[in-house]
C-alpha positions in Angstrom: 10.8 -6.2 15.7 10.1 -10.1 14.9 9.9 -9.4 11.1 13.0 -7.1 11.0 15.6 -9.2 9.4 19.1 -8.9 11.1 21.6 -6.1 10.0 23.5 -2.7 11.0 21.3 0.2 11.0 21.3 4.0 11.1 17.5 4.9 12.1 15.5 8.1 11.7 12.4 8.1 13.9 9.7 10.6 13.9 6.0 11.1 12.9 7.1 12.6 9.8 3.7 13.9 9.1 4.2 16.0 5.8 7.6 14.8 5.3 8.7 18.6 5.0 12.2 19.9 4.6 13.0 19.4 8.0 12.0 15.9 8.0 13.9 15.2 4.8 17.0 16.7 6.4 16.6 14.3 9.4 16.1 11.4 7.1 19.1 12.5 4.7 21.4 12.3 7.6 20.4 8.8 8.4 20.9 7.9 4.6 24.2 9.4 4.5 25.6 8.3 7.8 24.4 4.7 6.8 26.1 5.0 3.6 29.5 5.8 5.4 29.1 3.2 7.9 28.4 0.3 5.6 24.8 0.0 7.2 21.2 0.2 6.0 19.3 3.3 6.7 15.8 2.7 8.2 13.2 5.2 8.9 10.7 4.2 11.9 7.2 6.3 12.0 4.0 5.6 13.5 0.4 4.9 12.6 -2.2 6.5 13.5 -0.6 9.8 14.7 0.2 9.5 18.0 -2.3 12.4 19.1 -5.1 10.5 17.9 -4.5 7.8 20.6 -3.0 10.1 23.4 -5.2 13.1 23.0 -7.9 12.5 20.3 -9.4 15.7 20.8 -6.4 17.5 20.1 -5.3 15.5 16.9 -5.1 17.7 14.1 -6.0 16.8 10.4 -3.0 14.9 8.9 -1.1 16.2 6.2 -0.1 12.8 4.5 -2.1 9.7 4.5 0.4 6.4 5.5 0.5 5.4 1.8 1.5 8.7 0.7 4.0 9.1 3.4 5.7 5.8 2.8 6.1 6.8 -0.9 7.6 10.3 0.1 10.0 8.6 2.2 10.8 5.8 -0.5 11.8 8.8 -2.6 14.7 9.8 -0.2 16.5 6.8 -1.0 15.8 5.0 2.3 16.5 1.3 2.5 13.6 0.3 4.8 10.6 1.8 6.5 9.3 0.3 9.9 5.8 1.4 10.6 5.2 0.9 14.5 1.4 0.7 15.3 0.7 3.4 17.8 -1.8 1.9 20.4 -2.6 2.7 23.8 0.0 -0.1 25.2 2.8 1.4 23.4 1.7 4.9 24.4 2.3 3.8 27.8 6.0 2.7 27.1 8.8 4.2 29.7 11.4 6.1 28.0 13.9 3.2 28.8 11.9 0.4 27.1 11.6 2.5 24.2 15.4 3.1 23.9 15.9 -0.7 24.7 13.8 -1.4 21.7 15.7 1.1 19.6 18.9 -0.4 20.4 18.1 -3.8 20.7 20.1 -6.7 18.7 16.8 -7.4 16.8 16.9 -3.9 15.2 20.4 -3.3 15.1 20.8 0.2 15.2 24.5 1.7 15.6 23.2 5.1 15.0 19.9 7.0 15.8 18.8 10.4 14.2 16.2 12.7 15.3 15.0 16.0 15.4 16.2 18.1 18.2 12.5 18.5 19.8 12.0 14.9 19.6 10.2 13.4 22.6 9.1 9.7 23.4 7.6 7.5 26.0 5.1 7.5 28.3 4.1 11.4 28.6 6.6 12.2 26.5 9.0 12.0 29.5 12.0 10.8 26.9 13.9 13.7 25.2 16.9 13.9 23.3 19.1 14.4 26.2 17.9 11.1 27.6 18.3 9.3 24.3 22.1 10.5 23.9 22.9 9.3 27.4 21.4 5.8 26.8 23.1 5.5 23.5 26.4 6.8 25.1 26.2 4.1 27.7 25.3 1.6 24.9 28.2 2.6 22.6 25.8 3.9 20.1 25.9 7.3 18.2 22.8 9.8 18.7 22.5 12.8 16.2 19.9 15.4 17.0 19.2 17.4 13.9 18.5 21.2 14.5 15.0 22.8 13.6 15.0 24.0 10.0 13.8 27.3 9.3 12.0 29.1 6.5 11.1 32.9 6.3 12.7 33.0 9.5 10.3 30.9 11.2 10.8 27.2 12.4 9.2 24.6 10.3 6.4 22.4 11.7 3.7 20.3 10.6 1.0 22.8 12.6 2.8 26.0 10.6 1.8 24.3 7.2 -1.7 23.4 8.4 -2.3 27.0 9.5 -0.9 28.3 5.9 -3.0 25.7 3.9 -6.1 27.0 5.6 -5.1 30.5 4.3 -4.1 29.4 0.9 -0.6 30.7 1.2 0.7 27.9 -1.1 4.1 29.5 -2.2 5.0 29.3 1.4 3.9 25.7 1.7 5.4 24.8 -1.3 8.8 26.3 0.2 8.6 24.1 3.3 7.5 20.9 1.8 9.9 21.1 -1.1 6.7 20.1 -3.3 3.4 21.5 -4.1 0.7 20.6 -1.3 -1.8 17.8 -2.5 -4.8 16.2 -1.6 -5.9 12.5 -2.5 -9.2 11.2 -3.1 -11.8 9.3 -5.3 -14.0 10.8 -8.1 -17.6 10.3 -7.2 -20.8 11.6 -8.8 -22.2 14.9 -7.7 -25.2 17.1 -8.6 -24.4 17.2 -12.3 -24.7 20.9 -12.0 -21.7 21.6 -14.0 -23.3 20.0 -17.0 -26.0 22.2 -17.1 -23.9 25.3 -16.9 -21.6 23.8 -19.5 -18.5 23.0 -17.4 -18.2 19.6 -16.6 -16.5 18.9 -13.0 -15.1 15.9 -11.1 -16.3 16.1 -7.5 -13.4 14.4 -5.3 -14.4 12.5 -2.2 -11.1 13.6 -0.1 -10.4 11.9 3.1 -11.9 14.3 5.9 -9.1 13.5 8.4 -6.5 15.1 5.9 -5.9 19.0 5.5 -6.3 20.7 2.3 -6.3 24.5 1.5 -9.0 26.5 2.6 -12.1 28.0 0.7 -11.3 29.5 -2.9 -10.4 28.6 -6.5 -7.0 27.3 -7.1 -5.0 26.1 -10.1 -3.8 22.7 -9.9 -2.4 19.6 -11.3 -4.8 16.6 -11.0 -2.7 13.3 -11.5 -4.7 10.0 -12.8 -2.0 7.7 -12.2 1.1 9.3 -13.4 -0.3 11.5 -16.2 -0.9 15.2 -15.3 -3.7 17.2 -16.3 -4.0 21.0 -15.8 -7.2 22.1 -13.9 -9.2 24.4 -11.9 -10.5 23.2 -8.2 -13.0 24.9 -6.2 -13.0 24.3 -2.5 -16.1 25.4 -0.6 -19.6 25.2 0.2 -20.9 26.2 -3.5 -22.7 29.3 -1.7 -24.7 30.3 -5.0 -26.8 27.2 -5.1 -26.2 25.5 -1.4 -27.2 27.8 1.6 -25.3 26.0 4.9 -24.3 27.3 8.0 -22.0 24.5 8.6 -18.6 25.8 7.9 -16.6 22.6 8.9 -14.3 21.0 6.7 -16.2 17.8 6.6 -18.6 19.5 4.6 -16.3 21.1 2.2 -16.8 20.4 -1.6 -13.9 19.8 -3.8 -14.6 20.2 -7.6 -12.3 20.0 -10.2 -12.7 21.3 -14.2 -10.0 19.8 -15.9 -9.2 21.6 -18.9 -9.5 19.8 -22.5 -10.5 16.5 -20.9 -13.2 14.2 -21.9 -12.2 10.9 -20.0 -14.7 9.0 -17.7 -12.7 8.7 -14.4 -15.6 8.0 -11.8 -14.5 5.7 -9.2 -10.8 6.6 -9.9 -8.4 7.6 -6.9 -6.6 10.9 -8.0 -4.1 13.2 -6.7 -4.3 17.0 -7.0 -1.4 19.1 -6.7 -2.2 22.8 -5.8 -0.1 25.2 -7.4 -1.4 28.8 -7.0 -4.7 30.4 -5.5 -6.6 32.2 -7.8 -9.2 34.0 -5.9 -11.5 33.4 -2.9 -15.0 31.7 -2.6 -17.8 34.0 -4.0 -21.6 33.8 -4.3 -23.1 35.2 -7.2 -26.6 36.3 -7.8 -27.3 33.5 -10.2 -25.9 31.2 -12.8 -25.2 33.8 -15.6 -23.0 35.6 -13.2 -21.6 32.4 -12.1 -20.7 31.4 -15.6 -19.3 34.7 -16.5 -16.7 34.3 -13.5 -15.9 30.9 -14.7 -15.0 31.9 -17.9 -12.5 34.6 -16.5 -10.9 31.8 -14.4 -10.5 29.4 -17.0 -8.8 31.8 -19.2 -6.7 32.5 -16.2 -5.8 29.0 -16.0 -5.1 29.0 -19.7 -2.6 31.7 -19.3 -0.7 29.8 -16.5 2.5 28.4 -17.2 3.2 26.3 -13.9 1.2 23.3 -14.6 3.3 20.2 -14.6 1.9 19.1 -18.0 3.3 22.3 -19.6 6.5 21.9 -17.5 6.7 18.4 -19.2 6.2 19.6 -22.8 
């Protein structure tokens, strides 16, 4: 906390992986409360994911890398973001010490906002009731925001991960308030697309991040802030590559960008997944594969949901 400048703050705290609409409600509550109290709004989050330290074998793939999470939080008009390194020592912090940190004079919190299922401290012994009682004794306000539901079910990062694997992008988009995305660098592949007459960009996505399950998707590919309409194949390329390894770490992400001839090797890109077009298929040979690719490209050209077309 030594580098936190003095001031009065309303603090939203949580892991906020995905920054979904439930997280957004917590953060917006803090922003609005700060505006009405002549205070700064601050989001406190943790890096790496707490489970990667507490129980690495149970840690799920993350939805948003730290830099993307920071950008999404900034878009919510938050004044300050404090990222606490989640290390072994911090994981052993008793609940009271955690509260002492939150309501310290250095942090200047006058109001703390959390989700109703927020847990903290060693072995998650602290809960909202503990936090509220501590705050009351200190004359500080604590707000617990109820869980947000979509489709009659509570929203959670686990639910989003399962929906992504299923390819249920419409439901994911509703929960996130934006299209699901993945990020990575364009790398050289086996150049088979050139021989088939359909050039593809191979995306080296982070293996610790979740992305949709195997299949072909309509997507926006962003190079910087410029969006390009594309088809994205996620899978093992079964027509040419036989493998028994079904792990995500071995998945290939290949994007065919419509009407595009730029060299983007080595560039970092973002892919926003819009619709699932079909599942992964194995073909008898290149001719059958090309026939299906032509159908996929025709479907993509007819799709009206690309950002580049919405902007036009």
